[in-house]
C-alpha positions as CSV (number, residue, x, y, z in Angstrom):
1,N,154.7,-46.6,187.1
2,A,157.2,-49.2,188.3
3,Q,158.9,-48.3,185.2
4,R,158.8,-44.5,185.6
5,E,162.5,-42.5,185.5
6,G,163.1,-39.8,187.6
7,P,164.1,-36.6,185.9
8,D,167.8,-35.5,184.5
9,L,169.4,-33.1,186.3
10,P,168.9,-30.4,183.4
11,T,164.9,-31.1,183.7
12,L,165.0,-31.0,186.9
13,A,167.1,-27.4,187.6
14,R,164.6,-25.8,184.7
15,R,161.4,-26.8,187.3
16,L,163.1,-25.7,190.1
17,W,163.5,-22.3,188.9
18,K,159.8,-22.2,186.9
19,V,158.4,-23.3,190.8
20,A,160.6,-21.4,192.5
21,A,161.2,-17.8,190.5
22,P,157.3,-16.1,190.1
23,Y,157.6,-15.5,193.7
24,W,159.9,-13.3,193.6
25,S,159.1,-11.2,191.2
26,S,155.4,-10.7,192.2
27,D,154.2,-8.0,193.9
28,D,155.2,-9.2,197.0
29,K,158.5,-9.4,196.2
30,V,160.1,-6.0,198.6
31,Q,159.0,-7.9,201.4
32,A,160.0,-11.4,200.6
33,R,163.5,-10.4,200.1
34,L,163.7,-8.1,202.6
35,Q,162.7,-11.0,204.8
36,L,165.1,-13.4,202.7
37,A,168.1,-10.5,203.8
38,A,167.1,-11.2,206.9
39,V,167.6,-14.6,207.2
40,F,170.7,-14.8,204.9
41,A,172.3,-12.1,207.9
42,L,171.0,-14.2,211.2
43,T,172.4,-17.7,209.1
44,F,175.6,-15.4,208.5
45,A,175.7,-14.8,212.0
46,T,175.3,-17.8,213.2
47,T,178.5,-18.7,211.8
48,G,180.3,-16.3,212.7
49,I,179.0,-17.7,216.8
50,S,180.4,-21.2,215.7
51,V,183.7,-20.0,214.6
52,G,183.9,-18.0,218.3
53,F,183.0,-21.6,220.1
54,N,185.7,-23.2,218.1
55,F,188.1,-21.0,219.7
56,L,186.1,-21.1,223.3
57,G,186.6,-24.6,223.2
58,R,190.5,-24.8,222.2
59,D,191.4,-22.3,225.5
60,F,188.4,-23.9,228.1
61,Y,190.5,-27.6,227.0
62,N,194.0,-26.1,227.4
63,A,192.9,-24.9,230.9
64,L,191.1,-28.2,231.8
65,A,194.9,-30.1,231.0
66,N,196.9,-27.4,232.3
67,K,195.0,-27.8,235.6
68,D,194.6,-24.2,235.3
69,Q,191.9,-23.2,237.6
70,Q,191.5,-19.6,237.6
71,Q,192.1,-19.6,233.5
72,F,189.0,-22.8,234.1
73,T,186.6,-20.3,235.8
74,T,187.4,-17.5,233.3
75,Q,186.8,-19.6,230.5
76,L,183.8,-21.0,231.4
77,I,181.9,-17.9,232.0
78,Y,183.1,-17.1,228.2
79,Y,181.2,-20.1,227.4
80,L,178.0,-19.3,229.1
81,A,178.1,-15.8,227.8
82,A,178.6,-17.0,224.5
83,F,175.5,-19.3,225.1
84,A,173.4,-16.6,226.1
85,G,173.7,-14.4,223.3
86,G,174.3,-17.2,220.5
87,I,171.0,-19.4,221.2
88,P,169.0,-16.3,220.8
89,V,169.9,-15.5,217.1
90,F,169.9,-19.4,216.1
91,V,166.6,-19.4,217.4
92,L,165.5,-16.1,215.6
93,R,166.9,-17.7,212.3
94,D,165.0,-20.4,212.6
95,Y,161.6,-18.2,213.1
96,A,162.4,-16.0,210.1
97,R,163.1,-19.0,207.9
98,E,159.6,-20.6,208.9
99,T,157.7,-17.3,208.5
100,L,158.9,-16.9,205.2
101,S,158.5,-20.4,204.0
102,L,154.8,-19.7,204.9
103,R,154.5,-16.2,203.6
104,W,156.0,-17.9,200.1
105,R,153.9,-20.9,200.8
106,S,150.3,-18.8,201.1
107,W,151.4,-16.8,197.6
108,M,152.0,-20.2,195.4
109,T,149.0,-21.5,196.9
110,S,146.6,-18.5,195.6
111,Y,148.8,-18.5,192.0
112,Y,148.4,-22.6,191.6
113,M,144.5,-22.1,193.0
114,E,143.8,-19.4,190.7
115,R,145.6,-21.5,187.6
116,Y,144.0,-24.8,188.3
117,L,140.7,-22.7,188.2
118,S,140.6,-20.8,185.4
119,N,139.6,-21.7,181.9
120,Q,138.1,-24.8,183.4
121,T,141.4,-26.5,183.7
122,F,140.3,-28.7,187.1
123,Y,137.8,-30.2,184.3
124,K,140.2,-30.9,181.8
125,L,142.5,-32.2,184.0
126,Q,140.2,-34.7,185.4
127,S,138.3,-35.4,182.2
128,Q,141.2,-36.2,180.4
129,S,143.2,-37.7,182.9
130,I,146.8,-35.6,182.2
131,I,148.2,-35.6,185.3
132,D,147.3,-37.8,188.4
133,N,145.9,-36.1,192.2
134,P,146.4,-32.3,191.9
135,D,145.2,-31.8,195.4
136,Q,147.9,-33.4,196.8
137,R,150.2,-31.2,194.5
138,I,148.8,-27.8,195.8
139,V,148.6,-28.9,199.5
140,D,151.5,-31.1,200.8
141,D,154.2,-30.3,197.5
142,L,153.7,-26.7,197.9
143,S,154.0,-26.5,202.1
144,S,157.2,-29.4,201.4
145,F,158.6,-26.9,198.4
146,T,158.5,-23.6,200.3
147,G,160.3,-25.6,203.4
148,T,162.9,-27.4,201.9
149,A,164.3,-25.1,199.2
150,L,164.5,-22.6,201.8
151,S,166.4,-25.0,204.3
152,F,168.6,-26.0,201.5
153,S,169.4,-22.7,200.4
154,L,170.5,-21.7,204.1
155,T,172.5,-25.0,204.3
156,L,174.6,-24.0,201.0
157,F,175.2,-20.7,202.0
158,N,176.1,-21.4,205.1
159,A,179.0,-24.4,204.2
160,A,180.2,-21.6,201.6
161,V,180.4,-19.3,204.9
162,D,181.5,-22.1,206.7
163,L,184.1,-23.5,204.2
164,I,186.1,-20.6,204.0
165,S,186.3,-20.0,207.9
166,F,187.0,-22.9,209.2
167,S,189.4,-24.3,206.6
168,N,191.6,-21.0,208.0
169,I,191.4,-22.8,211.1
170,L,192.6,-26.5,210.0
171,L,194.6,-25.4,207.8
172,G,196.9,-23.1,210.3
173,I,197.0,-26.5,212.7
174,Y,197.5,-29.3,210.2
175,P,197.7,-29.1,206.6
176,P,197.8,-33.0,205.8
177,L,194.3,-32.9,208.0
178,F,193.0,-31.0,205.5
179,I,194.1,-33.8,202.2
180,V,192.5,-36.6,204.3
181,L,189.4,-34.1,204.7
182,L,188.8,-33.8,201.1
183,V,189.4,-37.6,200.5
184,Y,187.0,-38.8,202.6
185,S,184.1,-36.8,202.1
186,I,185.0,-36.7,198.0
187,G,184.5,-40.5,198.7
188,G,181.9,-41.1,200.7
189,T,179.9,-38.1,198.4
190,A,180.5,-41.1,195.1
191,I,180.0,-43.6,197.6
192,S,176.6,-42.3,198.9
193,V,175.4,-41.2,194.9
194,F,176.0,-45.0,194.1
195,L,174.1,-46.3,196.8
196,G,170.9,-44.1,196.8
197,R,170.5,-43.5,193.0
198,G,166.9,-45.1,193.2
199,L,165.8,-43.3,195.7
200,V,164.3,-40.2,193.7
201,T,162.0,-42.6,191.4
202,L,160.6,-44.3,194.8
203,N,160.3,-41.1,196.1
204,F,158.0,-39.7,193.8
205,L,156.2,-42.9,193.3
206,Q,155.7,-43.1,196.6
207,E,153.9,-39.9,197.1
208,K,151.7,-40.8,194.2
209,K,150.8,-43.9,195.4
210,E,150.0,-42.8,199.3
211,A,147.9,-39.8,197.0
212,D,145.9,-42.4,195.0
213,F,145.1,-44.9,198.3
214,R,143.7,-41.7,199.9
215,Y,141.6,-40.4,197.0
216,G,140.0,-43.8,197.1
217,L,138.8,-43.3,200.6
218,V,138.1,-40.0,199.7
219,R,135.8,-41.4,196.9
220,I,133.7,-43.4,199.3
221,R,133.2,-41.1,201.8
222,E,131.8,-38.9,198.8
223,N,129.7,-41.5,197.6
224,A,128.7,-43.9,200.0
225,E,124.7,-43.5,199.3
226,S,125.4,-44.6,195.5
227,I,128.3,-47.4,196.6
228,A,125.7,-48.9,199.4
229,F,122.6,-48.2,196.9
230,Y,124.1,-50.6,194.1
231,G,126.0,-52.8,196.4
232,G,129.1,-52.1,195.2
233,K,131.7,-52.3,198.4
234,E,133.3,-55.8,197.7
235,N,134.2,-53.4,193.7
236,E,135.7,-50.5,196.4
237,R,137.0,-52.6,198.4
238,Q,139.4,-54.5,196.2
239,L,140.4,-51.3,194.7
240,L,141.3,-49.9,197.8
241,L,143.9,-53.3,198.5
242,Q,145.3,-52.8,195.3
243,R,145.7,-49.2,196.0
244,F,147.6,-49.8,199.6
245,R,149.4,-53.3,198.0
246,S,151.0,-51.2,195.2
247,A,152.1,-48.0,197.9
248,F,153.0,-51.0,200.3
249,E,155.4,-52.5,197.5
250,N,156.7,-49.7,197.0
251,L,157.3,-48.5,200.4
252,T,158.9,-52.2,200.9
253,Q,161.8,-50.6,198.1
254,L,162.2,-47.6,199.8
255,L,163.3,-48.4,202.4
256,I,165.1,-51.4,201.8
257,S,167.4,-48.5,199.4
258,S,167.2,-46.4,202.2
259,R,168.8,-49.3,205.0
260,N,171.4,-49.7,201.8
261,L,172.4,-46.1,202.5
262,E,171.9,-46.0,206.2
263,F,174.1,-49.1,206.1
264,F,176.9,-46.5,205.0
265,T,176.1,-42.8,206.3
266,N,176.2,-44.4,210.3
267,G,179.8,-45.9,209.6
268,Y,180.5,-43.0,207.7
269,R,179.2,-40.2,210.5
270,Y,181.2,-42.8,213.2
271,L,184.3,-42.3,211.9
272,I,184.7,-38.9,211.4
273,Q,184.6,-38.8,215.6
274,I,188.2,-40.4,215.6
275,L,189.5,-39.8,212.1
276,P,191.0,-36.2,212.7
277,V,192.2,-37.4,216.6
278,A,193.8,-40.1,215.0
279,V,195.7,-37.7,212.4
280,V,196.7,-35.0,214.6
281,A,197.9,-37.2,218.0
282,P,201.1,-38.0,216.7
283,M,201.9,-33.8,216.9
284,Y,200.5,-33.9,220.5
285,F,202.5,-36.5,221.7
286,S,205.1,-35.0,220.6
287,G,204.5,-31.6,221.8
288,K,204.1,-29.5,218.7
289,I,200.6,-28.8,219.9
290,E,198.4,-28.0,223.4
291,F,195.4,-30.5,224.5
292,G,193.1,-27.5,223.2
293,V,194.1,-27.9,219.6
294,I,192.8,-31.6,219.2
295,N,189.7,-30.5,220.3
296,Q,189.8,-27.2,218.0
297,S,190.6,-29.3,215.2
298,V,188.3,-31.7,215.4
299,S,185.8,-29.0,215.6
300,A,187.1,-28.0,212.3
301,F,187.3,-30.8,210.7
302,N,183.6,-31.6,211.3
303,H,182.1,-28.4,210.2
304,I,184.2,-28.6,206.7
305,L,183.2,-32.0,206.5
306,G,180.0,-31.4,206.7
307,D,180.1,-29.0,204.1
308,F,182.1,-31.1,201.8
309,S,179.3,-34.2,202.5
310,L,175.9,-32.5,202.2
311,V,174.9,-34.9,200.0
312,V,176.4,-38.1,202.1
313,Y,174.2,-36.2,204.6
314,Q,171.2,-34.8,202.9
315,F,170.8,-37.8,200.5
316,Q,167.5,-39.6,201.4
317,A,165.8,-35.2,202.0
318,I,167.6,-34.5,198.9
319,S,165.9,-37.0,196.8
320,A,162.3,-36.5,198.4
321,F,162.6,-32.8,197.4
322,S,163.8,-33.5,193.8
323,A,160.4,-35.7,193.4
324,V,158.6,-32.9,194.8
325,I,160.1,-30.1,192.3
326,D,159.1,-33.0,189.6
327,R,155.9,-33.5,190.8
328,L,155.4,-29.7,191.2
329,G,157.3,-29.0,188.0
330,E,154.9,-31.5,186.4
331,F,151.9,-29.8,187.3
332,D,153.3,-26.4,186.4
333,D,154.3,-27.5,182.8
334,V,150.0,-28.9,182.5
335,L,148.8,-25.5,183.5
336,D,150.9,-23.5,181.4
337,S,149.0,-24.0,178.3
338,S,151.0,-22.3,175.7
339,K,153.5,-24.8,176.7
340,S,151.5,-28.1,177.9
341,K,150.7,-30.1,174.9
342,C,148.9,-32.1,176.8
343,L,146.0,-30.2,177.3
344,L,143.4,-29.6,174.5
345,D,142.5,-25.9,173.9
346,P,138.6,-25.7,173.6
347,L,138.8,-22.9,170.8
348,E,141.4,-25.6,169.0
349,G,138.5,-26.5,166.6
350,I,135.1,-25.5,167.6
351,R,134.7,-21.4,168.2
352,L,132.1,-20.1,171.4
353,T,130.7,-16.5,170.2
354,Y,128.7,-14.4,172.2
355,S,126.9,-11.6,170.4
356,P,124.5,-9.0,172.0
357,V,121.2,-9.9,172.2
358,E,119.6,-7.0,170.7
359,S,121.1,-8.0,167.2
360,S,118.8,-11.1,166.6
361,T,115.1,-9.8,167.6
362,L,113.1,-11.0,164.9
363,L,109.7,-12.5,163.9
364,K,109.6,-16.6,164.3
365,S,109.3,-18.0,160.7
366,S,107.9,-21.0,162.3
367,Q,104.7,-19.3,164.3
368,P,103.7,-17.3,161.4
369,I,100.2,-16.3,162.9
370,S,101.8,-14.6,165.7
371,T,103.6,-11.1,165.7
372,E,105.2,-11.4,169.0
373,K,108.9,-11.2,167.8
374,C,111.3,-13.7,170.0
375,E,115.2,-13.0,171.0
376,K,117.7,-15.7,169.5
377,L,119.5,-17.2,172.5
378,L,121.4,-19.6,170.8
379,N,122.7,-20.5,167.3
380,I,125.1,-23.7,166.1
381,E,126.7,-23.9,162.4
382,N,127.8,-26.8,161.1
383,L,129.0,-28.5,164.3
384,T,130.7,-32.0,164.3
385,L,131.8,-33.3,167.5
386,L,134.7,-36.0,167.1
387,T,135.8,-38.1,171.0
388,P,139.1,-37.1,172.1
389,T,141.1,-40.5,171.5
390,S,139.9,-42.4,168.7
391,K,138.3,-39.3,166.6
392,T,135.1,-41.0,166.4
393,T,132.6,-38.9,164.9
394,L,129.7,-38.3,167.2
395,V,128.1,-35.6,165.2
396,R,128.3,-34.3,161.8
397,D,127.3,-30.9,160.5
398,L,124.2,-29.9,163.3
399,S,123.3,-26.2,162.7
400,L,120.2,-24.9,164.5
401,E,118.9,-21.9,166.8
402,I,116.8,-21.1,169.4
403,Y,114.9,-18.9,170.5
404,E,113.4,-17.3,173.6
405,K,110.3,-19.7,174.3
406,D,111.5,-22.4,172.3
407,K,111.8,-26.2,174.0
408,L,114.1,-28.7,172.6
409,L,114.7,-32.3,173.4
410,I,118.0,-34.2,172.2
411,A,117.3,-37.5,172.0
412,G,119.6,-40.8,170.9
413,P,120.6,-43.9,172.3
414,S,123.3,-44.4,175.1
415,G,127.2,-43.3,173.7
416,S,125.4,-41.2,170.9
417,G,126.8,-37.9,171.8
418,K,124.0,-37.0,173.7
419,T,126.2,-34.9,176.7
420,S,128.6,-34.5,174.4
421,L,126.8,-32.2,172.7
422,L,125.5,-30.3,175.8
423,R,129.3,-30.4,177.0
424,A,130.7,-28.7,173.9
425,I,128.0,-26.2,174.1
426,A,129.1,-25.5,178.0
427,G,132.6,-24.8,175.8
428,L,133.6,-28.3,178.1
429,W,134.4,-30.2,174.7
430,G,137.3,-29.4,172.7
431,T,137.8,-31.6,169.8
432,G,135.5,-31.3,166.6
433,K,135.1,-28.2,164.9
434,G,132.1,-25.5,163.9
435,I,130.8,-22.3,165.8
436,I,128.6,-21.9,168.8
437,T,127.2,-18.4,169.6
438,F,125.4,-17.3,172.4
439,Y,123.3,-13.9,172.5
440,L,123.8,-12.1,175.4
441,K,122.0,-8.9,176.8
442,D,126.1,-8.0,178.3
443,A,127.8,-9.8,175.5
444,K,130.3,-7.1,175.7
445,D,131.7,-8.9,178.9
446,Y,132.6,-12.1,177.3
């Protein structure tokens, strides 16, 4: 696991689309799309409110600098009115986003649960150790995915609208300040990507290791009597400590990478508080702009820089979200039997069939004295069982028939394939060849 590399960008994009797309074309698509449109409309309205506050702030500080009490009082009233009207829009936007996220999560949970429990998939994943901690992916990763996906989508939309709105304001004040902003944001993004390049992999591994540790604790609770009966507490303790140490060591590396990134992002964030003022201050000292314009330029600069610097400000959140996409995408690929090459098809070599019981009613040849007709229940033809990995033959060319009232004893040494035969009859064993036929009264339903 320590050598695991994070997914490349095309793989991440493919998995994001594969996980996110089904809901928006599901039976709930009309309500979901309407609610999503409402969320985007409210987000657009919040951007308009921010632009209005930008101009209100300019006039407010101009009145303060000019010592114009009447104008100051007027602007203060405007400010309070804008707060009263604007705050509900921000609150409603967040509420609409959270309710849509909850609705999306509810649908996705049902969608993944249905796929996970169908066709004995849950058994194959566990028995073949194809993927780790599917429970965590359904509970934690789905919750994180829906909330973060909506949040990032709105952030990108808001950034695009912000960029258009405040770029015009900043270019109108002082075009060189816009050039400084571009250089500053591009440089900051490049440095952030370099410093945080390992965070995606570390976040993925941390989720896995924490889930493994939690699963170990759940396993002890579910098997408490067996562990106590056989005196296995020391073995379980060592296993738990090993899993905890693994999670602890990975978390240490994650904290070191986050610390290095924080050194840069904190300095990057605090420098912008004085950078725009330093650029436009000469114009104020020469009398070309008013004092309120400095505040306006700082506000516009911060908005645009935030739009350009999404990677800088959100890098840790993006890396954590990338890990969630990777885990869900991997889970989805496994559940998709038509594309997964790991999941063994139970019908690949051993074929299960169902026939009507009436067609198999006959006189038992093993009891020639009896005239009682017995119904055939099970027929096995030329069944060969192989182990999944080493392909060792456990059972070769087994054929038998079982009739009503028959009794069958399967005997043999440990490891000879007794349980494997029962798994094959139950449709749980997929490696081998042969035909297993069940005779049922309602065979048409199978």
